[in-house]
Gaussian input, Z-matrix of N, CA and C with variables (Angstrom, degrees):
# hf/3-21g

backbone

0 1
 N
 C     1     B1
 C     2     B2     1     A1
 N     3     B3     2     A2     1     D1
 C     4     B4     3     A3     2     D2
 C     5     B5     4     A4     3     D3
 N     6     B6     5     A5     4     D4
 C     7     B7     6     A6     5     D5
 C     8     B8     7     A7     6     D6
 N     9     B9     8     A8     7     D7
 C    10    B10     9     A9     8     D8
 C    11    B11    10    A10     9     D9
 N    12    B12    11    A11    10    D10
 C    13    B13    12    A12    11    D11
 C    14    B14    13    A13    12    D12
 N    15    B15    14    A14    13    D13
 C    16    B16    15    A15    14    D14
 C    17    B17    16    A16    15    D15
 N    18    B18    17    A17    16    D16
 C    19    B19    18    A18    17    D17
 C    20    B20    19    A19    18    D18
 N    21    B21    20    A20    19    D19
 C    22    B22    21    A21    20    D20
 C    23    B23    22    A22    21    D21
 N    24    B24    23    A23    22    D22
 C    25    B25    24    A24    23    D23
 C    26    B26    25    A25    24    D24
 N    27    B27    26    A26    25    D25
 C    28    B28    27    A27    26    D26
 C    29    B29    28    A28    27    D27
 N    30    B30    29    A29    28    D28
 C    31    B31    30    A30    29    D29
 C    32    B32    31    A31    30    D30
 N    33    B33    32    A32    31    D31
 C    34    B34    33    A33    32    D32
 C    35    B35    34    A34    33    D33
 N    36    B36    35    A35    34    D34
 C    37    B37    36    A36    35    D35
 C    38    B38    37    A37    36    D36
 N    39    B39    38    A38    37    D37
 C    40    B40    39    A39    38    D38
 C    41    B41    40    A40    39    D39
 N    42    B42    41    A41    40    D40
 C    43    B43    42    A42    41    D41
 C    44    B44    43    A43    42    D42
 N    45    B45    44    A44    43    D43
 C    46    B46    45    A45    44    D44
 C    47    B47    46    A46    45    D45
 N    48    B48    47    A47    46    D46
 C    49    B49    48    A48    47    D47
 C    50    B50    49    A49    48    D48
 N    51    B51    50    A50    49    D49
 C    52    B52    51    A51    50    D50
 C    53    B53    52    A52    51    D51
 N    54    B54    53    A53    52    D52
 C    55    B55    54    A54    53    D53
 C    56    B56    55    A55    54    D54
 N    57    B57    56    A56    55    D55
 C    58    B58    57    A57    56    D56
 C    59    B59    58    A58    57    D57
 N    60    B60    59    A59    58    D58
 C    61    B61    60    A60    59    D59
 C    62    B62    61    A61    60    D60
 N    63    B63    62    A62    61    D61
 C    64    B64    63    A63    62    D62
 C    65    B65    64    A64    63    D63
 N    66    B66    65    A65    64    D64
 C    67    B67    66    A66    65    D65
 C    68    B68    67    A67    66    D66
 N    69    B69    68    A68    67    D67
 C    70    B70    69    A69    68    D68
 C    71    B71    70    A70    69    D69
 N    72    B72    71    A71    70    D70
 C    73    B73    72    A72    71    D71
 C    74    B74    73    A73    72    D72
 N    75    B75    74    A74    73    D73
 C    76    B76    75    A75    74    D74
 C    77    B77    76    A76    75    D75
 N    78    B78    77    A77    76    D76
 C    79    B79    78    A78    77    D77
 C    80    B80    79    A79    78    D78
 N    81    B81    80    A80    79    D79
 C    82    B82    81    A81    80    D80
 C    83    B83    82    A82    81    D81
 N    84    B84    83    A83    82    D82
 C    85    B85    84    A84    83    D83
 C    86    B86    85    A85    84    D84
 N    87    B87    86    A86    85    D85
 C    88    B88    87    A87    86    D86
 C    89    B89    88    A88    87    D87
 N    90    B90    89    A89    88    D88
 C    91    B91    90    A90    89    D89
 C    92    B92    91    A91    90    D90
 N    93    B93    92    A92    91    D91
 C    94    B94    93    A93    92    D92
 C    95    B95    94    A94    93    D93
 N    96    B96    95    A95    94    D94
 C    97    B97    96    A96    95    D95
 C    98    B98    97    A97    96    D96
 N    99    B99    98    A98    97    D97
 C   100   B100    99    A99    98    D98
 C   101   B101   100   A100    99    D99
 N   102   B102   101   A101   100   D100
 C   103   B103   102   A102   101   D101
 C   104   B104   103   A103   102   D102
 N   105   B105   104   A104   103   D103
 C   106   B106   105   A105   104   D104
 C   107   B107   106   A106   105   D105
 N   108   B108   107   A107   106   D106
 C   109   B109   108   A108   107   D107
 C   110   B110   109   A109   108   D108
 N   111   B111   110   A110   109   D109
 C   112   B112   111   A111   110   D110
 C   113   B113   112   A112   111   D111
 N   114   B114   113   A113   112   D112
 C   115   B115   114   A114   113   D113
 C   116   B116   115   A115   114   D114
 N   117   B117   116   A116   115   D115
 C   118   B118   117   A117   116   D116
 C   119   B119   118   A118   117   D117
 N   120   B120   119   A119   118   D118
 C   121   B121   120   A120   119   D119
 C   122   B122   121   A121   120   D120
 N   123   B123   122   A122   121   D121
 C   124   B124   123   A123   122   D122
 C   125   B125   124   A124   123   D123
 N   126   B126   125   A125   124   D124
 C   127   B127   126   A126   125   D125
 C   128   B128   127   A127   126   D126
 N   129   B129   128   A128   127   D127
 C   130   B130   129   A129   128   D128
 C   131   B131   130   A130   129   D129
 N   132   B132   131   A131   130   D130
 C   133   B133   132   A132   131   D131
 C   134   B134   133   A133   132   D132
 N   135   B135   134   A134   133   D133
 C   136   B136   135   A135   134   D134
 C   137   B137   136   A136   135   D135
 N   138   B138   137   A137   136   D136
 C   139   B139   138   A138   137   D137
 C   140   B140   139   A139   138   D138
 N   141   B141   140   A140   139   D139
 C   142   B142   141   A141   140   D140
 C   143   B143   142   A142   141   D141
 N   144   B144   143   A143   142   D142
 C   145   B145   144   A144   143   D143
 C   146   B146   145   A145   144   D144
 N   147   B147   146   A146   145   D145
 C   148   B148   147   A147   146   D146
 C   149   B149   148   A148   147   D147
 N   150   B150   149   A149   148   D148
 C   151   B151   150   A150   149   D149
 C   152   B152   151   A151   150   D150
 N   153   B153   152   A152   151   D151
 C   154   B154   153   A153   152   D152
 C   155   B155   154   A154   153   D153
 N   156   B156   155   A155   154   D154
 C   157   B157   156   A156   155   D155
 C   158   B158   157   A157   156   D156
 N   159   B159   158   A158   157   D157
 C   160   B160   159   A159   158   D158
 C   161   B161   160   A160   159   D159
 N   162   B162   161   A161   160   D160
 C   163   B163   162   A162   161   D161
 C   164   B164   163   A163   162   D162
 N   165   B165   164   A164   163   D163
 C   166   B166   165   A165   164   D164
 C   167   B167   166   A166   165   D165
 N   168   B168   167   A167   166   D166
 C   169   B169   168   A168   167   D167
 C   170   B170   169   A169   168   D168
 N   171   B171   170   A170   169   D169
 C   172   B172   171   A171   170   D170
 C   173   B173   172   A172   171   D171
 N   174   B174   173   A173   172   D172
 C   175   B175   174   A174   173   D173
 C   176   B176   175   A175   174   D174
 N   177   B177   176   A176   175   D175
 C   178   B178   177   A177   176   D176
 C   179   B179   178   A178   177   D177
 N   180   B180   179   A179   178   D178
 C   181   B181   180   A180   179   D179
 C   182   B182   181   A181   180   D180
 N   183   B183   182   A182   181   D181
 C   184   B184   183   A183   182   D182
 C   185   B185   184   A184   183   D183
 N   186   B186   185   A185   184   D184
 C   187   B187   186   A186   185   D185
 C   188   B188   187   A187   186   D186
 N   189   B189   188   A188   187   D187
 C   190   B190   189   A189   188   D188
 C   191   B191   190   A190   189   D189
 N   192   B192   191   A191   190   D190
 C   193   B193   192   A192   191   D191
 C   194   B194   193   A193   192   D192
 N   195   B195   194   A194   193   D193
 C   196   B196   195   A195   194   D194
 C   197   B197   196   A196   195   D195
 N   198   B198   197   A197   196   D196
 C   199   B199   198   A198   197   D197
 C   200   B200   199   A199   198   D198
 N   201   B201   200   A200   199   D199
 C   202   B202   201   A201   200   D200
 C   203   B203   202   A202   201   D201
 N   204   B204   203   A203   202   D202
 C   205   B205   204   A204   203   D203
 C   206   B206   205   A205   204   D204
 N   207   B207   206   A206   205   D205
 C   208   B208   207   A207   206   D206
 C   209   B209   208   A208   207   D207
 N   210   B210   209   A209   208   D208
 C   211   B211   210   A210   209   D209
 C   212   B212   211   A211   210   D210
 N   213   B213   212   A212   211   D211
 C   214   B214   213   A213   212   D212
 C   215   B215   214   A214   213   D213
 N   216   B216   215   A215   214   D214
 C   217   B217   216   A216   215   D215
 C   218   B218   217   A217   216   D216
 N   219   B219   218   A218   217   D217
 C   220   B220   219   A219   218   D218
 C   221   B221   220   A220   219   D219
 N   222   B222   221   A221   220   D220
 C   223   B223   222   A222   221   D221
 C   224   B224   223   A223   222   D222
 N   225   B225   224   A224   223   D223
 C   226   B226   225   A225   224   D224
 C   227   B227   226   A226   225   D225
 N   228   B228   227   A227   226   D226
 C   229   B229   228   A228   227   D227
 C   230   B230   229   A229   228   D228
 N   231   B231   230   A230   229   D229
 C   232   B232   231   A231   230   D230
 C   233   B233   232   A232   231   D231
 N   234   B234   233   A233   232   D232
 C   235   B235   234   A234   233   D233
 C   236   B236   235   A235   234   D234
 N   237   B237   236   A236   235   D235
 C   238   B238   237   A237   236   D236
 C   239   B239   238   A238   237   D237
 N   240   B240   239   A239   238   D238
 C   241   B241   240   A240   239   D239
 C   242   B242   241   A241   240   D240
 N   243   B243   242   A242   241   D241
 C   244   B244   243   A243   242   D242
 C   245   B245   244   A244   243   D243
 N   246   B246   245   A245   244   D244
 C   247   B247   246   A246   245   D245
 C   248   B248   247   A247   246   D246
 N   249   B249   248   A248   247   D247
 C   250   B250   249   A249   248   D248
 C   251   B251   250   A250   249   D249
 N   252   B252   251   A251   250   D250
 C   253   B253   252   A252   251   D251
 C   254   B254   253   A253   252   D252
 N   255   B255   254   A254   253   D253
 C   256   B256   255   A255   254   D254
 C   257   B257   256   A256   255   D255
 N   258   B258   257   A257   256   D256
 C   259   B259   258   A258   257   D257
 C   260   B260   259   A259   258   D258
 N   261   B261   260   A260   259   D259
 C   262   B262   261   A261   260   D260
 C   263   B263   262   A262   261   D261
 N   264   B264   263   A263   262   D262
 C   265   B265   264   A264   263   D263
 C   266   B266   265   A265   264   D264
 N   267   B267   266   A266   265   D265
 C   268   B268   267   A267   266   D266
 C   269   B269   268   A268   267   D267
 N   270   B270   269   A269   268   D268
 C   271   B271   270   A270   269   D269
 C   272   B272   271   A271   270   D270
 N   273   B273   272   A272   271   D271
 C   274   B274   273   A273   272   D272
 C   275   B275   274   A274   273   D273
 N   276   B276   275   A275   274   D274
 C   277   B277   276   A276   275   D275
 C   278   B278   277   A277   276   D276
 N   279   B279   278   A278   277   D277
 C   280   B280   279   A279   278   D278
 C   281   B281   280   A280   279   D279
 N   282   B282   281   A281   280   D280
 C   283   B283   282   A282   281   D281
 C   284   B284   283   A283   282   D282
 N   285   B285   284   A284   283   D283
 C   286   B286   285   A285   284   D284
 C   287   B287   286   A286   285   D285
 N   288   B288   287   A287   286   D286
 C   289   B289   288   A288   287   D287
 C   290   B290   289   A289   288   D288
 N   291   B291   290   A290   289   D289
 C   292   B292   291   A291   290   D290
 C   293   B293   292   A292   291   D291
 N   294   B294   293   A293   292   D292
 C   295   B295   294   A294   293   D293
 C   296   B296   295   A295   294   D294
 N   297   B297   296   A296   295   D295
 C   298   B298   297   A297   296   D296
 C   299   B299   298   A298   297   D297
 N   300   B300   299   A299   298   D298
 C   301   B301   300   A300   299   D299
 C   302   B302   301   A301   300   D300
 N   303   B303   302   A302   301   D301
 C   304   B304   303   A303   302   D302
 C   305   B305   304   A304   303   D303
 N   306   B306   305   A305   304   D304
 C   307   B307   306   A306   305   D305
 C   308   B308   307   A307   306   D306
 N   309   B309   308   A308   307   D307
 C   310   B310   309   A309   308   D308
 C   311   B311   310   A310   309   D309
 N   312   B312   311   A311   310   D310
 C   313   B313   312   A312   311   D311
 C   314   B314   313   A313   312   D312
 N   315   B315   314   A314   313   D313
 C   316   B316   315   A315   314   D314
 C   317   B317   316   A316   315   D315
 N   318   B318   317   A317   316   D316
 C   319   B319   318   A318   317   D317
 C   320   B320   319   A319   318   D318
 N   321   B321   320   A320   319   D319
 C   322   B322   321   A321   320   D320
 C   323   B323   322   A322   321   D321
 N   324   B324   323   A323   322   D322
 C   325   B325   324   A324   323   D323
 C   326   B326   325   A325   324   D324

   B1=1.5571
   B2=1.4871
   B3=1.2994
   B4=1.4773
   B5=1.5009
   B6=1.3185
   B7=1.4256
   B8=1.5506
   B9=1.3679
   B10=1.4439
   B11=1.5060
   B12=1.2831
   B13=1.5284
   B14=1.5570
   B15=1.3462
   B16=1.3873
   B17=1.4992
   B18=1.3068
   B19=1.4801
   B20=1.5735
   B21=1.2549
   B22=1.4696
   B23=1.4888
   B24=1.3335
   B25=1.5419
   B26=1.4951
   B27=1.3629
   B28=1.4654
   B29=1.5169
   B30=1.3429
   B31=1.4655
   B32=1.5217
   B33=1.3135
   B34=1.5047
   B35=1.5680
   B36=1.3875
   B37=1.4601
   B38=1.4883
   B39=1.2801
   B40=1.4458
   B41=1.5592
   B42=1.3484
   B43=1.4097
   B44=1.5163
   B45=1.3092
   B46=1.4456
   B47=1.5386
   B48=1.2585
   B49=1.4876
   B50=1.4854
   B51=1.3741
   B52=1.5444
   B53=1.4814
   B54=1.3517
   B55=1.4430
   B56=1.5571
   B57=1.3058
   B58=1.4715
   B59=1.4982
   B60=1.3593
   B61=1.4431
   B62=1.5328
   B63=1.2967
   B64=1.4857
   B65=1.5167
   B66=1.3185
   B67=1.4844
   B68=1.5379
   B69=1.2811
   B70=1.4945
   B71=1.5207
   B72=1.3617
   B73=1.5102
   B74=1.5075
   B75=1.3006
   B76=1.5256
   B77=1.5001
   B78=1.2969
   B79=1.5188
   B80=1.5796
   B81=1.3243
   B82=1.4791
   B83=1.5236
   B84=1.3363
   B85=1.4977
   B86=1.4901
   B87=1.2299
   B88=1.4553
   B89=1.6150
   B90=1.2304
   B91=1.5176
   B92=1.5118
   B93=1.3477
   B94=1.4332
   B95=1.4909
   B96=1.3664
   B97=1.3912
   B98=1.5327
   B99=1.3069
   B100=1.4155
   B101=1.5379
   B102=1.3169
   B103=1.4706
   B104=1.4064
   B105=1.3234
   B106=1.4893
   B107=1.4609
   B108=1.3788
   B109=1.4674
   B110=1.5329
   B111=1.3526
   B112=1.4362
   B113=1.4908
   B114=1.3454
   B115=1.4395
   B116=1.5139
   B117=1.3596
   B118=1.4441
   B119=1.4736
   B120=1.3617
   B121=1.5001
   B122=1.5242
   B123=1.3003
   B124=1.4161
   B125=1.5219
   B126=1.3483
   B127=1.4918
   B128=1.5418
   B129=1.3612
   B130=1.4702
   B131=1.5694
   B132=1.2398
   B133=1.4756
   B134=1.5376
   B135=1.3513
   B136=1.4452
   B137=1.5338
   B138=1.2983
   B139=1.4833
   B140=1.4928
   B141=1.2968
   B142=1.4555
   B143=1.5528
   B144=1.2803
   B145=1.5100
   B146=1.5311
   B147=1.3553
   B148=1.4120
   B149=1.5345
   B150=1.3675
   B151=1.4065
   B152=1.4523
   B153=1.3881
   B154=1.4403
   B155=1.4595
   B156=1.2756
   B157=1.5266
   B158=1.5299
   B159=1.3372
   B160=1.4270
   B161=1.5336
   B162=1.3555
   B163=1.4473
   B164=1.5487
   B165=1.3317
   B166=1.4823
   B167=1.4558
   B168=1.3729
   B169=1.5158
   B170=1.6061
   B171=1.2915
   B172=1.4871
   B173=1.5573
   B174=1.3796
   B175=1.4201
   B176=1.5797
   B177=1.2852
   B178=1.5057
   B179=1.5208
   B180=1.2991
   B181=1.4817
   B182=1.4835
   B183=1.3661
   B184=1.4567
   B185=1.4881
   B186=1.3377
   B187=1.4452
   B188=1.5251
   B189=1.3810
   B190=1.4597
   B191=1.5178
   B192=1.3129
   B193=1.4661
   B194=1.5640
   B195=1.2730
   B196=1.4557
   B197=1.4979
   B198=1.3714
   B199=1.4901
   B200=1.4774
   B201=1.3556
   B202=1.4609
   B203=1.5047
   B204=1.3611
   B205=1.4560
   B206=1.5339
   B207=1.3036
   B208=1.4979
   B209=1.5051
   B210=1.3201
   B211=1.4540
   B212=1.5689
   B213=1.2704
   B214=1.5405
   B215=1.5535
   B216=1.3109
   B217=1.4482
   B218=1.4990
   B219=1.3135
   B220=1.4767
   B221=1.5689
   B222=1.3062
   B223=1.4379
   B224=1.5297
   B225=1.3430
   B226=1.4960
   B227=1.4826
   B228=1.3668
   B229=1.4765
   B230=1.5210
   B231=1.4289
   B232=1.4234
   B233=1.4460
   B234=1.3759
   B235=1.4961
   B236=1.5334
   B237=1.3432
   B238=1.4636
   B239=1.5644
   B240=1.3319
   B241=1.4493
   B242=1.4869
   B243=1.3538
   B244=1.4148
   B245=1.4988
   B246=1.3023
   B247=1.4525
   B248=1.6103
   B249=1.3013
   B250=1.4631
   B251=1.5091
   B252=1.2796
   B253=1.4267
   B254=1.5658
   B255=1.3290
   B256=1.4005
   B257=1.5493
   B258=1.3416
   B259=1.4840
   B260=1.4978
   B261=1.3054
   B262=1.5745
   B263=1.5294
   B264=1.3044
   B265=1.4091
   B266=1.4710
   B267=1.3092
   B268=1.5094
   B269=1.5076
   B270=1.2787
   B271=1.4830
   B272=1.5034
   B273=1.2715
   B274=1.4572
   B275=1.4996
   B276=1.2427
   B277=1.5334
   B278=1.5623
   B279=1.2612
   B280=1.4989
   B281=1.5203
   B282=1.3230
   B283=1.4709
   B284=1.5228
   B285=1.3546
   B286=1.3698
   B287=1.5456
   B288=1.3822
   B289=1.4320
   B290=1.5082
   B291=1.3205
   B292=1.5068
   B293=1.5276
   B294=1.3348
   B295=1.4282
   B296=1.5332
   B297=1.3435
   B298=1.4620
   B299=1.5686
   B300=1.3611
   B301=1.5464
   B302=1.5158
   B303=1.3036
   B304=1.4460
   B305=1.5581
   B306=1.3015
   B307=1.4522
   B308=1.5788
   B309=1.3915
   B310=1.4187
   B311=1.4452
   B312=1.3759
   B313=1.4635
   B314=1.5542
   B315=1.3096
   B316=1.4677
   B317=1.5239
   B318=1.3925
   B319=1.4763
   B320=1.5535
   B321=1.2437
   B322=1.4833
   B323=1.5978
   B324=1.3581
   B325=1.4924
   B326=1.5157
   A1=109.78
   A2=110.54
   A3=119.35
   A4=109.82
   A5=117.67
   A6=122.10
   A7=106.31
   A8=120.87
   A9=120.59
   A10=105.24
   A11=116.76
   A12=124.38
   A13=105.42
   A14=111.81
   A15=123.91
   A16=112.50
   A17=120.46
   A18=123.80
   A19=111.72
   A20=122.16
   A21=129.83
   A22=113.18
   A23=119.24
   A24=118.24
   A25=112.06
   A26=118.74
   A27=117.35
   A28=111.41
   A29=118.30
   A30=120.45
   A31=108.82
   A32=117.75
   A33=123.37
   A34=106.56
   A35=113.67
   A36=121.35
   A37=110.72
   A38=116.17
   A39=124.54
   A40=102.54
   A41=117.39
   A42=121.97
   A43=110.29
   A44=116.00
   A45=118.75
   A46=111.07
   A47=115.87
   A48=116.29
   A49=115.49
   A50=113.54
   A51=122.47
   A52=110.86
   A53=120.90
   A54=122.11
   A55=108.87
   A56=115.59
   A57=115.30
   A58=109.94
   A59=118.06
   A60=122.40
   A61=109.14
   A62=116.69
   A63=120.63
   A64=115.96
   A65=113.84
   A66=119.65
   A67=107.71
   A68=117.98
   A69=124.39
   A70=109.30
   A71=115.25
   A72=119.95
   A73=108.98
   A74=115.82
   A75=117.40
   A76=106.73
   A77=120.35
   A78=122.43
   A79=109.07
   A80=119.29
   A81=119.63
   A82=109.84
   A83=118.23
   A84=121.28
   A85=114.72
   A86=121.64
   A87=124.68
   A88=112.55
   A89=113.70
   A90=119.95
   A91=105.64
   A92=114.20
   A93=119.73
   A94=106.86
   A95=116.09
   A96=121.36
   A97=111.64
   A98=118.60
   A99=124.41
   A100=110.31
   A101=113.94
   A102=120.32
   A103=110.15
   A104=116.71
   A105=121.80
   A106=115.06
   A107=121.88
   A108=125.09
   A109=113.57
   A110=118.18
   A111=124.12
   A112=112.58
   A113=117.72
   A114=120.74
   A115=117.24
   A116=116.71
   A117=122.90
   A118=112.64
   A119=121.93
   A120=122.71
   A121=108.64
   A122=122.01
   A123=121.73
   A124=119.37
   A125=116.56
   A126=122.61
   A127=110.64
   A128=115.90
   A129=119.81
   A130=109.87
   A131=117.88
   A132=119.61
   A133=112.22
   A134=113.69
   A135=120.80
   A136=112.07
   A137=117.31
   A138=119.54
   A139=108.42
   A140=116.84
   A141=121.19
   A142=112.13
   A143=115.14
   A144=121.24
   A145=110.93
   A146=117.81
   A147=119.41
   A148=104.73
   A149=116.84
   A150=123.54
   A151=115.91
   A152=116.56
   A153=120.86
   A154=113.98
   A155=117.77
   A156=120.67
   A157=109.09
   A158=113.31
   A159=122.13
   A160=106.43
   A161=118.98
   A162=117.74
   A163=110.51
   A164=113.21
   A165=117.02
   A166=105.13
   A167=116.25
   A168=120.23
   A169=111.96
   A170=115.63
   A171=119.53
   A172=103.57
   A173=112.44
   A174=119.65
   A175=107.17
   A176=115.82
   A177=123.32
   A178=111.64
   A179=119.44
   A180=121.45
   A181=113.55
   A182=117.55
   A183=119.83
   A184=116.32
   A185=116.62
   A186=121.28
   A187=107.67
   A188=116.31
   A189=120.92
   A190=114.35
   A191=117.56
   A192=120.08
   A193=108.44
   A194=113.48
   A195=118.63
   A196=113.93
   A197=114.80
   A198=119.39
   A199=115.73
   A200=116.63
   A201=121.66
   A202=113.15
   A203=113.15
   A204=119.34
   A205=108.89
   A206=119.14
   A207=126.59
   A208=102.59
   A209=118.31
   A210=123.80
   A211=112.37
   A212=114.00
   A213=120.12
   A214=108.33
   A215=122.10
   A216=126.96
   A217=113.34
   A218=118.36
   A219=122.00
   A220=109.36
   A221=113.23
   A222=124.99
   A223=108.28
   A224=117.84
   A225=119.28
   A226=109.86
   A227=112.17
   A228=123.56
   A229=115.11
   A230=114.24
   A231=122.61
   A232=107.91
   A233=115.45
   A234=118.60
   A235=104.23
   A236=114.94
   A237=117.96
   A238=109.21
   A239=114.12
   A240=122.12
   A241=109.62
   A242=117.79
   A243=121.92
   A244=111.41
   A245=119.57
   A246=125.43
   A247=106.04
   A248=116.66
   A249=120.65
   A250=112.98
   A251=118.70
   A252=122.92
   A253=109.12
   A254=118.31
   A255=121.18
   A256=110.58
   A257=117.79
   A258=119.98
   A259=112.93
   A260=116.11
   A261=117.87
   A262=109.93
   A263=118.29
   A264=121.22
   A265=112.37
   A266=120.68
   A267=121.07
   A268=105.93
   A269=111.08
   A270=122.10
   A271=114.33
   A272=118.32
   A273=121.35
   A274=107.67
   A275=118.36
   A276=124.62
   A277=106.64
   A278=114.25
   A279=121.65
   A280=109.16
   A281=115.75
   A282=119.19
   A283=112.39
   A284=120.25
   A285=122.22
   A286=112.91
   A287=115.71
   A288=119.37
   A289=110.66
   A290=116.66
   A291=122.55
   A292=104.88
   A293=123.29
   A294=124.95
   A295=114.70
   A296=112.40
   A297=117.94
   A298=111.05
   A299=113.20
   A300=115.67
   A301=110.31
   A302=121.20
   A303=120.65
   A304=110.08
   A305=117.33
   A306=119.28
   A307=111.98
   A308=117.17
   A309=123.80
   A310=115.49
   A311=119.44
   A312=122.82
   A313=107.56
   A314=113.20
   A315=119.81
   A316=115.93
   A317=115.42
   A318=119.47
   A319=102.91
   A320=112.61
   A321=120.73
   A322=107.13
   A323=108.29
   A324=115.98
   A325=107.64
   D1=139.47
   D2=174.94
   D3=-115.13
   D4=145.85
   D5=177.17
   D6=-95.95
   D7=120.79
   D8=-175.33
   D9=-122.25
   D10=130.37
   D11=176.55
   D12=-107.46
   D13=127.90
   D14=176.76
   D15=-97.29
   D16=114.02
   D17=176.35
   D18=-99.49
   D19=150.05
   D20=6.37
   D21=-83.88
   D22=1.18
   D23=-175.20
   D24=-73.14
   D25=-23.10
   D26=177.18
   D27=79.40
   D28=8.13
   D29=-177.40
   D30=-81.08
   D31=135.27
   D32=178.24
   D33=-117.46
   D34=132.79
   D35=174.82
   D36=-127.60
   D37=153.42
   D38=168.12
   D39=-82.82
   D40=127.04
   D41=-179.49
   D42=-127.58
   D43=132.92
   D44=178.78
   D45=-71.50
   D46=148.40
   D47=178.29
   D48=-76.26
   D49=-6.52
   D50=177.40
   D51=-97.85
   D52=-2.01
   D53=-179.61
   D54=-118.91
   D55=154.70
   D56=178.56
   D57=-83.40
   D58=163.49
   D59=176.38
   D60=-49.73
   D61=-47.09
   D62=-178.22
   D63=-62.81
   D64=-36.55
   D65=177.93
   D66=-68.89
   D67=-39.24
   D68=179.15
   D69=-62.41
   D70=-47.21
   D71=-179.96
   D72=-59.99
   D73=-50.07
   D74=-172.83
   D75=-66.97
   D76=-38.31
   D77=-179.30
   D78=-63.33
   D79=-26.91
   D80=179.22
   D81=-98.60
   D82=13.62
   D83=172.24
   D84=87.21
   D85=19.65
   D86=178.09
   D87=-99.14
   D88=151.19
   D89=177.10
   D90=-115.36
   D91=140.90
   D92=173.72
   D93=-141.99
   D94=146.03
   D95=177.29
   D96=-60.89
   D97=122.12
   D98=179.03
   D99=-144.68
   D100=160.68
   D101=176.52
   D102=-109.29
   D103=-95.35
   D104=-172.46
   D105=-82.18
   D106=-27.97
   D107=-175.36
   D108=72.99
   D109=8.85
   D110=-177.55
   D111=-120.72
   D112=9.17
   D113=177.92
   D114=81.31
   D115=25.88
   D116=-175.98
   D117=-108.50
   D118=-19.85
   D119=-166.36
   D120=-109.24
   D121=-35.76
   D122=-179.44
   D123=86.05
   D124=1.54
   D125=-176.23
   D126=-64.33
   D127=-28.24
   D128=-173.84
   D129=-96.07
   D130=21.47
   D131=179.33
   D132=-60.93
   D133=130.76
   D134=176.49
   D135=-126.22
   D136=157.01
   D137=175.86
   D138=-98.31
   D139=129.64
   D140=177.95
   D141=-86.46
   D142=113.20
   D143=178.00
   D144=-84.03
   D145=-34.71
   D146=177.42
   D147=-161.56
   D148=159.63
   D149=178.47
   D150=106.15
   D151=168.99
   D152=174.98
   D153=-120.09
   D154=147.92
   D155=-176.90
   D156=-135.54
   D157=148.41
   D158=169.77
   D159=-99.24
   D160=130.94
   D161=-178.03
   D162=-104.87
   D163=135.82
   D164=170.61
   D165=-80.53
   D166=171.12
   D167=-176.79
   D168=-55.43
   D169=144.18
   D170=-175.24
   D171=-160.85
   D172=168.06
   D173=176.07
   D174=-81.69
   D175=109.13
   D176=-169.85
   D177=-60.09
   D178=-27.58
   D179=-179.60
   D180=-67.28
   D181=-16.53
   D182=179.25
   D183=-75.66
   D184=-24.14
   D185=177.66
   D186=-101.93
   D187=101.19
   D188=-174.77
   D189=-94.32
   D190=-8.84
   D191=179.05
   D192=-131.68
   D193=149.62
   D194=179.00
   D195=-58.22
   D196=-29.67
   D197=-178.34
   D198=-82.20
   D199=5.52
   D200=179.38
   D201=-103.20
   D202=157.27
   D203=170.42
   D204=-157.22
   D205=171.31
   D206=-178.13
   D207=-102.64
   D208=126.75
   D209=172.14
   D210=-58.35
   D211=-34.55
   D212=-175.31
   D213=-77.70
   D214=-11.12
   D215=-173.76
   D216=-119.00
   D217=-21.64
   D218=-166.39
   D219=-96.37
   D220=128.04
   D221=177.31
   D222=-111.07
   D223=115.18
   D224=-176.14
   D225=-71.26
   D226=132.21
   D227=177.66
   D228=-104.40
   D229=-4.32
   D230=174.15
   D231=-155.50
   D232=175.36
   D233=175.52
   D234=-60.86
   D235=148.77
   D236=-171.87
   D237=-150.18
   D238=162.67
   D239=165.94
   D240=-131.36
   D241=129.44
   D242=179.73
   D243=-126.61
   D244=144.34
   D245=-174.26
   D246=-105.93
   D247=117.51
   D248=174.38
   D249=-70.49
   D250=149.79
   D251=174.79
   D252=-64.97
   D253=156.69
   D254=-174.09
   D255=-60.78
   D256=-37.74
   D257=-179.02
   D258=-93.42
   D259=17.10
   D260=-178.73
   D261=-131.40
   D262=31.52
   D263=168.94
   D264=-63.93
   D265=119.58
   D266=-173.05
   D267=-88.58
   D268=163.95
   D269=177.60
   D270=-134.01
   D271=160.27
   D272=176.77
   D273=-71.68
   D274=137.56
   D275=179.44
   D276=-69.81
   D277=149.71
   D278=-178.26
   D279=-64.62
   D280=-40.21
   D281=-179.81
   D282=-65.95
   D283=-35.92
   D284=177.82
   D285=-69.50
   D286=-37.14
   D287=176.82
   D288=-66.03
   D289=-37.81
   D290=179.40
   D291=-65.46
   D292=-44.90
   D293=178.02
   D294=-59.52
   D295=-38.11
   D296=179.70
   D297=-67.86
   D298=-40.59
   D299=176.03
   D300=-68.16
   D301=-31.62
   D302=179.72
   D303=-86.73
   D304=2.55
   D305=173.77
   D306=77.28
   D307=20.80
   D308=-177.25
   D309=-111.95
   D310=7.25
   D311=-173.01
   D312=-62.73
   D313=141.79
   D314=-177.97
   D315=92.91
   D316=-7.04
   D317=179.51
   D318=-84.60
   D319=154.80
   D320=175.46
   D321=-78.47
   D322=135.33
   D323=-178.27
   D324=-116.30

């Protein structure tokens, strides 16, 4: 398990090294702007401030700088900090917030 902090939100999550950042976010009840989820659109591009990632197959032309990765294809291999794009700040889904209030967060829906 890796501890990943998402800036500028400041949210920290435990992420499996076998799941992508996006999968970990969704699993914890967060929503993020995404397109295809297979590494072809680039909407979930994030800047890596620290940490190491293993990348699943993706369209290489989407990552133009060494400090970038795609949340839908990046699996954290160490503790990390990533910076979300200005227009891609994620939020907690309404359903997950409701489950938390009801004391049911973490259950399968």
